[in-house]
PyMOL Python script that loads the backbone (N, CA, C, O; Angstrom):
from pymol import cmd

cmd.read_pdbstr("""\
ATOM      1  N   MET A   1      36.949  26.318  77.026  1.00  0.00           N
ATOM      2  CA  MET A   1      38.387  26.227  76.870  1.00  0.00           C
ATOM      3  C   MET A   1      38.949  25.238  77.882  1.00  0.00           C
ATOM      4  O   MET A   1      39.887  25.567  78.609  1.00  0.00           O
ATOM      5  N   GLY A   2      38.402  24.057  77.939  1.00  0.00           N
ATOM      6  CA  GLY A   2      38.934  23.047  78.837  1.00  0.00           C
ATOM      7  C   GLY A   2      40.278  22.528  78.357  1.00  0.00           C
ATOM      8  O   GLY A   2      40.663  22.737  77.206  1.00  0.00           O
ATOM      9  N   ARG A   3      40.974  21.864  79.231  1.00  0.00           N
ATOM     10  CA  ARG A   3      42.289  21.314  78.889  1.00  0.00           C
ATOM     11  C   ARG A   3      42.121  20.098  77.972  1.00  0.00           C
ATOM     12  O   ARG A   3      41.387  19.163  78.289  1.00  0.00           O
ATOM     13  N   ASP A   4      42.803  20.131  76.852  1.00  0.00           N
ATOM     14  CA  ASP A   4      42.743  19.074  75.856  1.00  0.00           C
ATOM     15  C   ASP A   4      44.042  18.279  75.941  1.00  0.00           C
ATOM     16  O   ASP A   4      45.105  18.844  75.684  1.00  0.00           O
ATOM     17  N   PRO A   5      44.002  16.980  76.293  1.00  0.00           N
ATOM     18  CA  PRO A   5      45.242  16.212  76.431  1.00  0.00           C
ATOM     19  C   PRO A   5      46.021  16.094  75.125  1.00  0.00           C
ATOM     20  O   PRO A   5      47.229  15.858  75.150  1.00  0.00           O
ATOM     21  N   GLU A   6      45.351  16.255  73.988  1.00  0.00           N
ATOM     22  CA  GLU A   6      46.054  16.211  72.699  1.00  0.00           C
ATOM     23  C   GLU A   6      46.770  17.522  72.400  1.00  0.00           C
ATOM     24  O   GLU A   6      47.752  17.544  71.658  1.00  0.00           O
ATOM     25  N   ARG A   7      46.277  18.615  72.980  1.00  0.00           N
ATOM     26  CA  ARG A   7      46.863  19.936  72.759  1.00  0.00           C
ATOM     27  C   ARG A   7      46.857  20.717  74.078  1.00  0.00           C
ATOM     28  O   ARG A   7      46.111  21.686  74.217  1.00  0.00           O
ATOM     29  N   PRO A   8      47.681  20.304  75.044  1.00  0.00           N
ATOM     30  CA  PRO A   8      47.600  20.923  76.372  1.00  0.00           C
ATOM     31  C   PRO A   8      48.141  22.351  76.443  1.00  0.00           C
ATOM     32  O   PRO A   8      47.761  23.101  77.342  1.00  0.00           O
ATOM     33  N   TYR A   9      49.017  22.744  75.519  1.00  0.00           N
ATOM     34  CA  TYR A   9      49.606  24.079  75.574  1.00  0.00           C
ATOM     35  C   TYR A   9      49.101  24.872  74.381  1.00  0.00           C
ATOM     36  O   TYR A   9      49.519  24.649  73.245  1.00  0.00           O
ATOM     37  N   ARG A  10      48.203  25.794  74.656  1.00  0.00           N
ATOM     38  CA  ARG A  10      47.640  26.630  73.603  1.00  0.00           C
ATOM     39  C   ARG A  10      47.789  28.083  73.998  1.00  0.00           C
ATOM     40  O   ARG A  10      47.781  28.426  75.180  1.00  0.00           O
ATOM     41  N   SER A  11      47.924  28.934  72.992  1.00  0.00           N
ATOM     42  CA  SER A  11      48.039  30.370  73.221  1.00  0.00           C
ATOM     43  C   SER A  11      46.830  31.062  72.607  1.00  0.00           C
ATOM     44  O   SER A  11      46.292  30.624  71.590  1.00  0.00           O
ATOM     45  N   TYR A  12      46.419  32.146  73.242  1.00  0.00           N
ATOM     46  CA  TYR A  12      45.286  32.909  72.750  1.00  0.00           C
ATOM     47  C   TYR A  12      45.644  34.380  72.696  1.00  0.00           C
ATOM     48  O   TYR A  12      46.335  34.901  73.572  1.00  0.00           O
ATOM     49  N   PHE A  13      45.167  35.036  71.662  1.00  0.00           N
ATOM     50  CA  PHE A  13      45.243  36.483  71.544  1.00  0.00           C
ATOM     51  C   PHE A  13      43.904  36.999  72.043  1.00  0.00           C
ATOM     52  O   PHE A  13      42.861  36.625  71.506  1.00  0.00           O
ATOM     53  N   MET A  14      43.915  37.854  73.065  1.00  0.00           N
ATOM     54  CA  MET A  14      42.679  38.331  73.669  1.00  0.00           C
ATOM     55  C   MET A  14      42.622  39.851  73.581  1.00  0.00           C
ATOM     56  O   MET A  14      43.647  40.529  73.647  1.00  0.00           O
ATOM     57  N   TRP A  15      41.410  40.373  73.432  1.00  0.00           N
ATOM     58  CA  TRP A  15      41.223  41.806  73.357  1.00  0.00           C
ATOM     59  C   TRP A  15      39.850  42.169  73.908  1.00  0.00           C
ATOM     60  O   TRP A  15      38.969  41.320  74.046  1.00  0.00           O
ATOM     61  N   THR A  16      39.691  43.448  74.219  1.00  0.00           N
ATOM     62  CA  THR A  16      38.401  43.926  74.722  1.00  0.00           C
ATOM     63  C   THR A  16      37.614  44.542  73.562  1.00  0.00           C
ATOM     64  O   THR A  16      38.181  45.054  72.597  1.00  0.00           O
ATOM     65  N   LYS A  17      36.290  44.472  73.695  1.00  0.00           N
ATOM     66  CA  LYS A  17      35.390  45.067  72.715  1.00  0.00           C
ATOM     67  C   LYS A  17      34.527  46.100  73.418  1.00  0.00           C
ATOM     68  O   LYS A  17      34.431  46.116  74.645  1.00  0.00           O
ATOM     69  N   LYS A  18      33.902  46.958  72.629  1.00  0.00           N
ATOM     70  CA  LYS A  18      33.052  47.991  73.211  1.00  0.00           C
ATOM     71  C   LYS A  18      31.671  47.468  73.559  1.00  0.00           C
ATOM     72  O   LYS A  18      30.952  48.092  74.339  1.00  0.00           O
ATOM     73  N   ARG A  19      31.284  46.308  72.982  1.00  0.00           N
ATOM     74  CA  ARG A  19      29.974  45.727  73.255  1.00  0.00           C
ATOM     75  C   ARG A  19      30.121  44.436  74.049  1.00  0.00           C
ATOM     76  O   ARG A  19      31.204  43.852  74.095  1.00  0.00           O
ATOM     77  N   LEU A  20      29.049  43.997  74.666  1.00  0.00           N
ATOM     78  CA  LEU A  20      29.062  42.732  75.401  1.00  0.00           C
ATOM     79  C   LEU A  20      29.048  41.562  74.427  1.00  0.00           C
ATOM     80  O   LEU A  20      28.408  41.696  73.385  1.00  0.00           O
ATOM     81  N   PRO A  21      29.675  40.466  74.665  1.00  0.00           N
ATOM     82  CA  PRO A  21      30.648  40.300  75.748  1.00  0.00           C
ATOM     83  C   PRO A  21      31.890  41.133  75.452  1.00  0.00           C
ATOM     84  O   PRO A  21      32.320  41.239  74.304  1.00  0.00           O
ATOM     85  N   GLN A  22      32.448  41.710  76.479  1.00  0.00           N
ATOM     86  CA  GLN A  22      33.533  42.664  76.286  1.00  0.00           C
ATOM     87  C   GLN A  22      34.884  42.017  76.011  1.00  0.00           C
ATOM     88  O   GLN A  22      35.822  42.710  75.617  1.00  0.00           O
ATOM     89  N   LEU A  23      35.002  40.751  76.203  1.00  0.00           N
ATOM     90  CA  LEU A  23      36.277  40.079  75.974  1.00  0.00           C
ATOM     91  C   LEU A  23      36.114  39.085  74.838  1.00  0.00           C
ATOM     92  O   LEU A  23      35.176  38.288  74.829  1.00  0.00           O
ATOM     93  N   ASP A  24      37.019  39.132  73.891  1.00  0.00           N
ATOM     94  CA  ASP A  24      36.989  38.198  72.775  1.00  0.00           C
ATOM     95  C   ASP A  24      38.379  37.604  72.620  1.00  0.00           C
ATOM     96  O   ASP A  24      39.351  38.132  73.161  1.00  0.00           O
ATOM     97  N   ARG A  25      38.475  36.481  71.865  1.00  0.00           N
ATOM     98  CA  ARG A  25      39.764  35.812  71.732  1.00  0.00           C
ATOM     99  C   ARG A  25      39.826  35.027  70.433  1.00  0.00           C
ATOM    100  O   ARG A  25      38.802  34.676  69.845  1.00  0.00           O
ATOM    101  N   ASP A  26      41.042  34.764  70.004  1.00  0.00           N
ATOM    102  CA  ASP A  26      41.337  33.853  68.905  1.00  0.00           C
ATOM    103  C   ASP A  26      42.500  32.993  69.339  1.00  0.00           C
ATOM    104  O   ASP A  26      43.445  33.479  69.961  1.00  0.00           O
ATOM    105  N   GLU A  27      42.434  31.708  69.011  1.00  0.00           N
ATOM    106  CA  GLU A  27      43.546  30.814  69.323  1.00  0.00           C
ATOM    107  C   GLU A  27      44.676  31.076  68.341  1.00  0.00           C
ATOM    108  O   GLU A  27      44.442  31.282  67.150  1.00  0.00           O
ATOM    109  N   ILE A  28      45.892  31.066  68.847  1.00  0.00           N
ATOM    110  CA  ILE A  28      47.081  31.236  68.016  1.00  0.00           C
ATOM    111  C   ILE A  28      47.600  29.843  67.703  1.00  0.00           C
ATOM    112  O   ILE A  28      48.013  29.114  68.604  1.00  0.00           O
ATOM    113  N   GLY A  29      47.580  29.473  66.428  1.00  0.00           N
ATOM    114  CA  GLY A  29      48.008  28.133  66.031  1.00  0.00           C
ATOM    115  C   GLY A  29      49.505  28.008  65.908  1.00  0.00           C
ATOM    116  O   GLY A  29      50.082  27.034  66.391  1.00  0.00           O
ATOM    117  N   LEU A  30      50.147  28.963  65.277  1.00  0.00           N
ATOM    118  CA  LEU A  30      51.582  28.933  65.038  1.00  0.00           C
ATOM    119  C   LEU A  30      52.097  30.349  65.217  1.00  0.00           C
ATOM    120  O   LEU A  30      51.543  31.285  64.642  1.00  0.00           O
ATOM    121  N   ALA A  31      53.138  30.518  65.999  1.00  0.00           N
ATOM    122  CA  ALA A  31      53.660  31.854  66.238  1.00  0.00           C
ATOM    123  C   ALA A  31      55.156  31.805  66.454  1.00  0.00           C
ATOM    124  O   ALA A  31      55.703  30.801  66.910  1.00  0.00           O
ATOM    125  N   TYR A  32      55.801  32.891  66.124  1.00  0.00           N
ATOM    126  CA  TYR A  32      57.215  33.079  66.428  1.00  0.00           C
ATOM    127  C   TYR A  32      57.385  34.530  66.838  1.00  0.00           C
ATOM    128  O   TYR A  32      56.606  35.393  66.432  1.00  0.00           O
ATOM    129  N   SER A  33      58.380  34.791  67.622  1.00  0.00           N
ATOM    130  CA  SER A  33      58.622  36.142  68.097  1.00  0.00           C
ATOM    131  C   SER A  33      60.083  36.498  67.857  1.00  0.00           C
ATOM    132  O   SER A  33      60.988  35.895  68.435  1.00  0.00           O
ATOM    133  N   VAL A  34      60.293  37.476  67.004  1.00  0.00           N
ATOM    134  CA  VAL A  34      61.632  37.971  66.681  1.00  0.00           C
ATOM    135  C   VAL A  34      61.544  39.479  66.534  1.00  0.00           C
ATOM    136  O   VAL A  34      60.450  40.010  66.343  1.00  0.00           O
ATOM    137  N   PRO A  35      62.676  40.191  66.618  1.00  0.00           N
ATOM    138  CA  PRO A  35      62.628  41.633  66.363  1.00  0.00           C
ATOM    139  C   PRO A  35      62.061  41.907  64.967  1.00  0.00           C
ATOM    140  O   PRO A  35      62.162  41.059  64.081  1.00  0.00           O
ATOM    141  N   ARG A  36      61.478  43.062  64.774  1.00  0.00           N
ATOM    142  CA  ARG A  36      60.827  43.407  63.510  1.00  0.00           C
ATOM    143  C   ARG A  36      61.854  43.456  62.378  1.00  0.00           C
ATOM    144  O   ARG A  36      62.678  44.368  62.306  1.00  0.00           O
ATOM    145  N   MET A  37      61.786  42.463  61.505  1.00  0.00           N
ATOM    146  CA  MET A  37      62.620  42.397  60.308  1.00  0.00           C
ATOM    147  C   MET A  37      61.703  41.880  59.192  1.00  0.00           C
ATOM    148  O   MET A  37      61.422  40.684  59.124  1.00  0.00           O
ATOM    149  N   MET A  38      61.247  42.765  58.336  1.00  0.00           N
ATOM    150  CA  MET A  38      60.264  42.399  57.324  1.00  0.00           C
ATOM    151  C   MET A  38      60.734  41.243  56.436  1.00  0.00           C
ATOM    152  O   MET A  38      59.956  40.337  56.138  1.00  0.00           O
ATOM    153  N   GLY A  39      61.992  41.269  56.016  1.00  0.00           N
ATOM    154  CA  GLY A  39      62.506  40.195  55.172  1.00  0.00           C
ATOM    155  C   GLY A  39      62.419  38.843  55.864  1.00  0.00           C
ATOM    156  O   GLY A  39      62.016  37.851  55.258  1.00  0.00           O
ATOM    157  N   LEU A  40      62.800  38.810  57.142  1.00  0.00           N
ATOM    158  CA  LEU A  40      62.734  37.564  57.911  1.00  0.00           C
ATOM    159  C   LEU A  40      61.281  37.124  58.082  1.00  0.00           C
ATOM    160  O   LEU A  40      60.972  35.939  57.953  1.00  0.00           O
ATOM    161  N   GLU A  41      60.394  38.065  58.368  1.00  0.00           N
ATOM    162  CA  GLU A  41      58.981  37.723  58.544  1.00  0.00           C
ATOM    163  C   GLU A  41      58.409  37.084  57.274  1.00  0.00           C
ATOM    164  O   GLU A  41      57.664  36.107  57.353  1.00  0.00           O
ATOM    165  N   VAL A  42      58.751  37.629  56.117  1.00  0.00           N
ATOM    166  CA  VAL A  42      58.265  37.073  54.854  1.00  0.00           C
ATOM    167  C   VAL A  42      58.834  35.673  54.646  1.00  0.00           C
ATOM    168  O   VAL A  42      58.105  34.756  54.267  1.00  0.00           O
ATOM    169  N   ARG A  43      60.144  35.503  54.893  1.00  0.00           N
ATOM    170  CA  ARG A  43      60.756  34.174  54.730  1.00  0.00           C
ATOM    171  C   ARG A  43      60.142  33.158  55.689  1.00  0.00           C
ATOM    172  O   ARG A  43      59.856  32.028  55.293  1.00  0.00           O
ATOM    173  N   LEU A  44      59.937  33.553  56.949  1.00  0.00           N
ATOM    174  CA  LEU A  44      59.352  32.631  57.921  1.00  0.00           C
ATOM    175  C   LEU A  44      57.917  32.271  57.542  1.00  0.00           C
ATOM    176  O   LEU A  44      57.505  31.120  57.685  1.00  0.00           O
ATOM    177  N   ASN A  45      57.161  33.248  57.064  1.00  0.00           N
ATOM    178  CA  ASN A  45      55.792  32.975  56.639  1.00  0.00           C
ATOM    179  C   ASN A  45      55.786  31.959  55.496  1.00  0.00           C
ATOM    180  O   ASN A  45      54.981  31.028  55.504  1.00  0.00           O
ATOM    181  N   ARG A  46      56.666  32.126  54.527  1.00  0.00           N
ATOM    182  CA  ARG A  46      56.751  31.174  53.409  1.00  0.00           C
ATOM    183  C   ARG A  46      57.175  29.792  53.902  1.00  0.00           C
ATOM    184  O   ARG A  46      56.609  28.782  53.482  1.00  0.00           O
ATOM    185  N   LEU A  47      58.164  29.744  54.787  1.00  0.00           N
ATOM    186  CA  LEU A  47      58.631  28.466  55.310  1.00  0.00           C
ATOM    187  C   LEU A  47      57.532  27.754  56.096  1.00  0.00           C
ATOM    188  O   LEU A  47      57.352  26.544  55.960  1.00  0.00           O
ATOM    189  N   CYS A  48      56.799  28.503  56.916  1.00  0.00           N
ATOM    190  CA  CYS A  48      55.704  27.905  57.690  1.00  0.00           C
ATOM    191  C   CYS A  48      54.607  27.397  56.764  1.00  0.00           C
ATOM    192  O   CYS A  48      54.053  26.323  56.998  1.00  0.00           O
ATOM    193  N   SER A  49      54.288  28.146  55.722  1.00  0.00           N
ATOM    194  CA  SER A  49      53.265  27.720  54.765  1.00  0.00           C
ATOM    195  C   SER A  49      53.670  26.438  54.050  1.00  0.00           C
ATOM    196  O   SER A  49      52.816  25.648  53.646  1.00  0.00           O
ATOM    197  N   ALA A  50      54.981  26.235  53.895  1.00  0.00           N
ATOM    198  CA  ALA A  50      55.488  25.031  53.222  1.00  0.00           C
ATOM    199  C   ALA A  50      55.732  23.886  54.207  1.00  0.00           C
ATOM    200  O   ALA A  50      56.317  22.867  53.839  1.00  0.00           O
ATOM    201  N   ASN A  51      55.282  24.050  55.465  1.00  0.00           N
ATOM    202  CA  ASN A  51      55.474  23.039  56.510  1.00  0.00           C
ATOM    203  C   ASN A  51      56.941  22.663  56.709  1.00  0.00           C
ATOM    204  O   ASN A  51      57.266  21.492  56.908  1.00  0.00           O
ATOM    205  N   THR A  52      57.810  23.645  56.655  1.00  0.00           N
ATOM    206  CA  THR A  52      59.230  23.433  56.894  1.00  0.00           C
ATOM    207  C   THR A  52      59.436  22.964  58.324  1.00  0.00           C
ATOM    208  O   THR A  52      58.735  23.415  59.230  1.00  0.00           O
ATOM    209  N   ASP A  53      60.386  22.067  58.538  1.00  0.00           N
ATOM    210  CA  ASP A  53      60.593  21.550  59.888  1.00  0.00           C
ATOM    211  C   ASP A  53      61.208  22.618  60.794  1.00  0.00           C
ATOM    212  O   ASP A  53      61.791  23.599  60.332  1.00  0.00           O
ATOM    213  N   LEU A  54      61.056  22.394  62.076  1.00  0.00           N
ATOM    214  CA  LEU A  54      61.476  23.360  63.089  1.00  0.00           C
ATOM    215  C   LEU A  54      62.965  23.692  63.004  1.00  0.00           C
ATOM    216  O   LEU A  54      63.340  24.850  63.191  1.00  0.00           O
ATOM    217  N   ASN A  55      63.810  22.724  62.732  1.00  0.00           N
ATOM    218  CA  ASN A  55      65.249  22.990  62.665  1.00  0.00           C
ATOM    219  C   ASN A  55      65.579  23.996  61.573  1.00  0.00           C
ATOM    220  O   ASN A  55      66.431  24.861  61.776  1.00  0.00           O
ATOM    221  N   ASN A  56      64.923  23.902  60.419  1.00  0.00           N
ATOM    222  CA  ASN A  56      65.165  24.869  59.349  1.00  0.00           C
ATOM    223  C   ASN A  56      64.671  26.258  59.729  1.00  0.00           C
ATOM    224  O   ASN A  56      65.317  27.256  59.411  1.00  0.00           O
ATOM    225  N   LEU A  57      63.520  26.328  60.414  1.00  0.00           N
ATOM    226  CA  LEU A  57      63.029  27.621  60.878  1.00  0.00           C
ATOM    227  C   LEU A  57      63.996  28.237  61.877  1.00  0.00           C
ATOM    228  O   LEU A  57      64.305  29.426  61.802  1.00  0.00           O
ATOM    229  N   LEU A  58      64.468  27.430  62.804  1.00  0.00           N
ATOM    230  CA  LEU A  58      65.399  27.919  63.815  1.00  0.00           C
ATOM    231  C   LEU A  58      66.696  28.411  63.167  1.00  0.00           C
ATOM    232  O   LEU A  58      67.225  29.452  63.554  1.00  0.00           O
ATOM    233  N   MET A  59      67.201  27.678  62.198  1.00  0.00           N
ATOM    234  CA  MET A  59      68.431  28.102  61.504  1.00  0.00           C
ATOM    235  C   MET A  59      68.223  29.432  60.794  1.00  0.00           C
ATOM    236  O   MET A  59      69.101  30.295  60.826  1.00  0.00           O
ATOM    237  N   GLU A  60      67.075  29.606  60.156  1.00  0.00           N
ATOM    238  CA  GLU A  60      66.764  30.867  59.467  1.00  0.00           C
ATOM    239  C   GLU A  60      66.746  32.027  60.463  1.00  0.00           C
ATOM    240  O   GLU A  60      67.285  33.098  60.185  1.00  0.00           O
ATOM    241  N   ILE A  61      66.126  31.810  61.619  1.00  0.00           N
ATOM    242  CA  ILE A  61      66.058  32.854  62.648  1.00  0.00           C
ATOM    243  C   ILE A  61      67.446  33.155  63.200  1.00  0.00           C
ATOM    244  O   ILE A  61      67.822  34.320  63.325  1.00  0.00           O
ATOM    245  N   MET A  62      68.204  32.125  63.528  1.00  0.00           N
ATOM    246  CA  MET A  62      69.538  32.330  64.107  1.00  0.00           C
ATOM    247  C   MET A  62      70.451  33.066  63.131  1.00  0.00           C
ATOM    248  O   MET A  62      71.169  33.980  63.536  1.00  0.00           O
ATOM    249  N   GLU A  63      70.438  32.691  61.861  1.00  0.00           N
ATOM    250  CA  GLU A  63      71.278  33.366  60.868  1.00  0.00           C
ATOM    251  C   GLU A  63      70.878  34.827  60.723  1.00  0.00           C
ATOM    252  O   GLU A  63      71.743  35.697  60.619  1.00  0.00           O
ATOM    253  N   SER A  64      69.583  35.106  60.714  1.00  0.00           N
ATOM    254  CA  SER A  64      69.114  36.489  60.593  1.00  0.00           C
ATOM    255  C   SER A  64      69.482  37.316  61.815  1.00  0.00           C
ATOM    256  O   SER A  64      69.846  38.485  61.685  1.00  0.00           O
ATOM    257  N   MET A  65      69.391  36.726  62.997  1.00  0.00           N
ATOM    258  CA  MET A  65      69.751  37.456  64.214  1.00  0.00           C
ATOM    259  C   MET A  65      71.253  37.765  64.243  1.00  0.00           C
ATOM    260  O   MET A  65      71.655  38.868  64.615  1.00  0.00           O
ATOM    261  N   GLU A  66      72.068  36.801  63.855  1.00  0.00           N
ATOM    262  CA  GLU A  66      73.516  37.035  63.813  1.00  0.00           C
ATOM    263  C   GLU A  66      73.855  38.124  62.798  1.00  0.00           C
ATOM    264  O   GLU A  66      74.696  38.985  63.059  1.00  0.00           O
ATOM    265  N   GLU A  67      73.202  38.083  61.646  1.00  0.00           N
ATOM    266  CA  GLU A  67      73.430  39.099  60.617  1.00  0.00           C
ATOM    267  C   GLU A  67      73.028  40.477  61.124  1.00  0.00           C
ATOM    268  O   GLU A  67      73.747  41.456  60.924  1.00  0.00           O
ATOM    269  N   LYS A  68      71.863  40.548  61.787  1.00  0.00           N
ATOM    270  CA  LYS A  68      71.400  41.833  62.331  1.00  0.00           C
ATOM    271  C   LYS A  68      72.358  42.335  63.409  1.00  0.00           C
ATOM    272  O   LYS A  68      72.629  43.533  63.486  1.00  0.00           O
ATOM    273  N   ALA A  69      72.867  41.438  64.232  1.00  0.00           N
ATOM    274  CA  ALA A  69      73.813  41.828  65.288  1.00  0.00           C
ATOM    275  C   ALA A  69      75.084  42.429  64.682  1.00  0.00           C
ATOM    276  O   ALA A  69      75.685  43.328  65.268  1.00  0.00           O
ATOM    277  N   GLY A  70      75.486  41.943  63.530  1.00  0.00           N
ATOM    278  CA  GLY A  70      76.664  42.484  62.863  1.00  0.00           C
ATOM    279  C   GLY A  70      76.441  43.869  62.277  1.00  0.00           C
ATOM    280  O   GLY A  70      77.397  44.608  62.045  1.00  0.00           O
ATOM    281  N   ARG A  71      75.180  44.226  62.034  1.00  0.00           N
ATOM    282  CA  ARG A  71      74.843  45.520  61.429  1.00  0.00           C
ATOM    283  C   ARG A  71      74.402  46.563  62.449  1.00  0.00           C
ATOM    284  O   ARG A  71      74.596  47.757  62.225  1.00  0.00           O
ATOM    285  N   GLN A  72      73.813  46.137  63.566  1.00  0.00           N
ATOM    286  CA  GLN A  72      73.240  47.086  64.515  1.00  0.00           C
ATOM    287  C   GLN A  72      73.800  46.860  65.908  1.00  0.00           C
ATOM    288  O   GLN A  72      73.775  45.748  66.436  1.00  0.00           O
ATOM    289  N   GLU A  73      74.300  47.925  66.484  1.00  0.00           N
ATOM    290  CA  GLU A  73      74.911  47.830  67.805  1.00  0.00           C
ATOM    291  C   GLU A  73      73.914  47.440  68.896  1.00  0.00           C
ATOM    292  O   GLU A  73      74.277  46.751  69.849  1.00  0.00           O
ATOM    293  N   GLU A  74      72.655  47.878  68.761  1.00  0.00           N
ATOM    294  CA  GLU A  74      71.674  47.592  69.821  1.00  0.00           C
ATOM    295  C   GLU A  74      71.149  46.159  69.789  1.00  0.00           C
ATOM    296  O   GLU A  74      70.447  45.739  70.708  1.00  0.00           O
ATOM    297  N   THR A  75      71.480  45.408  68.747  1.00  0.00           N
ATOM    298  CA  THR A  75      71.089  44.001  68.671  1.00  0.00           C
ATOM    299  C   THR A  75      72.338  43.156  68.829  1.00  0.00           C
ATOM    300  O   THR A  75      73.304  43.336  68.086  1.00  0.00           O
ATOM    301  N   GLY A  76      72.335  42.248  69.773  1.00  0.00           N
ATOM    302  CA  GLY A  76      73.523  41.424  69.938  1.00  0.00           C
ATOM    303  C   GLY A  76      73.321  40.295  70.915  1.00  0.00           C
ATOM    304  O   GLY A  76      72.319  40.228  71.628  1.00  0.00           O
ATOM    305  N   PRO A  77      74.293  39.411  70.931  1.00  0.00           N
ATOM    306  CA  PRO A  77      74.218  38.269  71.832  1.00  0.00           C
ATOM    307  C   PRO A  77      74.296  38.720  73.287  1.00  0.00           C
ATOM    308  O   PRO A  77      74.736  39.832  73.576  1.00  0.00           O
ATOM    309  N   PRO A  78      73.874  37.861  74.188  1.00  0.00           N
ATOM    310  CA  PRO A  78      73.485  36.471  73.957  1.00  0.00           C
ATOM    311  C   PRO A  78      72.043  36.386  73.462  1.00  0.00           C
ATOM    312  O   PRO A  78      71.182  37.138  73.919  1.00  0.00           O
ATOM    313  N   PHE A  79      71.782  35.480  72.537  1.00  0.00           N
ATOM    314  CA  PHE A  79      70.445  35.205  72.040  1.00  0.00           C
ATOM    315  C   PHE A  79      69.946  33.929  72.717  1.00  0.00           C
ATOM    316  O   PHE A  79      70.725  33.017  72.995  1.00  0.00           O
ATOM    317  N   SER A  80      68.648  33.876  72.975  1.00  0.00           N
ATOM    318  CA  SER A  80      68.032  32.682  73.562  1.00  0.00           C
ATOM    319  C   SER A  80      66.897  32.228  72.661  1.00  0.00           C
ATOM    320  O   SER A  80      66.146  33.044  72.126  1.00  0.00           O
ATOM    321  N   TYR A  81      66.784  30.929  72.500  1.00  0.00           N
ATOM    322  CA  TYR A  81      65.747  30.346  71.646  1.00  0.00           C
ATOM    323  C   TYR A  81      65.025  29.266  72.441  1.00  0.00           C
ATOM    324  O   TYR A  81      65.645  28.511  73.190  1.00  0.00           O
ATOM    325  N   ALA A  82      63.699  29.204  72.268  1.00  0.00           N
ATOM    326  CA  ALA A  82      62.909  28.202  72.989  1.00  0.00           C
ATOM    327  C   ALA A  82      61.720  27.767  72.144  1.00  0.00           C
ATOM    328  O   ALA A  82      61.302  28.467  71.222  1.00  0.00           O
ATOM    329  N   LEU A  83      61.193  26.612  72.473  1.00  0.00           N
ATOM    330  CA  LEU A  83      60.032  26.047  71.796  1.00  0.00           C
ATOM    331  C   LEU A  83      58.993  25.696  72.852  1.00  0.00           C
ATOM    332  O   LEU A  83      59.307  25.063  73.860  1.00  0.00           O
ATOM    333  N   ILE A  84      57.756  26.113  72.613  1.00  0.00           N
ATOM    334  CA  ILE A  84      56.638  25.692  73.455  1.00  0.00           C
ATOM    335  C   ILE A  84      55.765  24.803  72.587  1.00  0.00           C
ATOM    336  O   ILE A  84      55.239  25.243  71.564  1.00  0.00           O
ATOM    337  N   SER A  85      55.613  23.553  72.996  1.00  0.00           N
ATOM    338  CA  SER A  85      54.822  22.593  72.232  1.00  0.00           C
ATOM    339  C   SER A  85      53.968  21.786  73.194  1.00  0.00           C
ATOM    340  O   SER A  85      53.919  22.084  74.387  1.00  0.00           O
ATOM    341  N   ARG A  86      53.285  20.750  72.671  1.00  0.00           N
ATOM    342  CA  ARG A  86      52.475  19.906  73.552  1.00  0.00           C
ATOM    343  C   ARG A  86      53.328  19.199  74.585  1.00  0.00           C
ATOM    344  O   ARG A  86      52.807  18.719  75.592  1.00  0.00           O
ATOM    345  N   ASP A  87      54.641  19.125  74.353  1.00  0.00           N
ATOM    346  CA  ASP A  87      55.540  18.511  75.315  1.00  0.00           C
ATOM    347  C   ASP A  87      56.038  19.488  76.374  1.00  0.00           C
ATOM    348  O   ASP A  87      56.775  19.102  77.281  1.00  0.00           O
ATOM    349  N   GLY A  88      55.637  20.755  76.259  1.00  0.00           N
ATOM    350  CA  GLY A  88      56.034  21.762  77.235  1.00  0.00           C
ATOM    351  C   GLY A  88      57.076  22.729  76.681  1.00  0.00           C
ATOM    352  O   GLY A  88      57.180  22.910  75.468  1.00  0.00           O
ATOM    353  N   PHE A  89      57.837  23.339  77.563  1.00  0.00           N
ATOM    354  CA  PHE A  89      58.861  24.331  77.233  1.00  0.00           C
ATOM    355  C   PHE A  89      60.193  23.650  77.033  1.00  0.00           C
ATOM    356  O   PHE A  89      60.597  22.820  77.847  1.00  0.00           O
ATOM    357  N   LYS A  90      60.883  23.993  75.954  1.00  0.00           N
ATOM    358  CA  LYS A  90      62.193  23.415  75.691  1.00  0.00           C
ATOM    359  C   LYS A  90      63.130  24.496  75.182  1.00  0.00           C
ATOM    360  O   LYS A  90      62.864  25.123  74.157  1.00  0.00           O
ATOM    361  N   LYS A  91      64.218  24.713  75.892  1.00  0.00           N
ATOM    362  CA  LYS A  91      65.240  25.659  75.434  1.00  0.00           C
ATOM    363  C   LYS A  91      65.953  25.043  74.251  1.00  0.00           C
ATOM    364  O   LYS A  91      66.377  23.888  74.301  1.00  0.00           O
ATOM    365  N   MET A  92      66.087  25.831  73.168  1.00  0.00           N
ATOM    366  CA  MET A  92      66.743  25.359  71.957  1.00  0.00           C
ATOM    367  C   MET A  92      68.178  25.865  71.956  1.00  0.00           C
ATOM    368  O   MET A  92      68.416  27.064  72.101  1.00  0.00           O
ATOM    369  N   GLU A  93      69.108  24.980  71.798  1.00  0.00           N
ATOM    370  CA  GLU A  93      70.520  25.351  71.760  1.00  0.00           C
ATOM    371  C   GLU A  93      70.939  25.625  70.320  1.00  0.00           C
ATOM    372  O   GLU A  93      70.642  24.833  69.425  1.00  0.00           O
ATOM    373  N   PRO A  94      71.624  26.736  70.094  1.00  0.00           N
ATOM    374  CA  PRO A  94      72.083  27.040  68.730  1.00  0.00           C
ATOM    375  C   PRO A  94      73.125  26.053  68.230  1.00  0.00           C
ATOM    376  O   PRO A  94      73.604  26.179  67.103  1.00  0.00           O
TER     377      PRO A  94
END
""", "prot")
cmd.dss("prot")
cmd.show_as("cartoon", "prot")
cmd.util.cbc("prot")
cmd.orient("prot")
């Protein structure tokens, strides 16, 4: 897992196993993190499969979060959005 200048920022999902070697991993290619909303997850999965650009994905997430905030008291602003890419960390402004 050396540093790759073409892909310097990579994420891995790691877990322990009962047999040796006890640690295993898979690289995470594309990920997003939002509160559990099945409808949004399905829409995001479809959009990602269609190679939708980041701005459209962000708009879908922001609209869903605002809608959820209007329905549930425990969900509400301020919301923060960020992107981690080969260029590093970037805060996304709504």
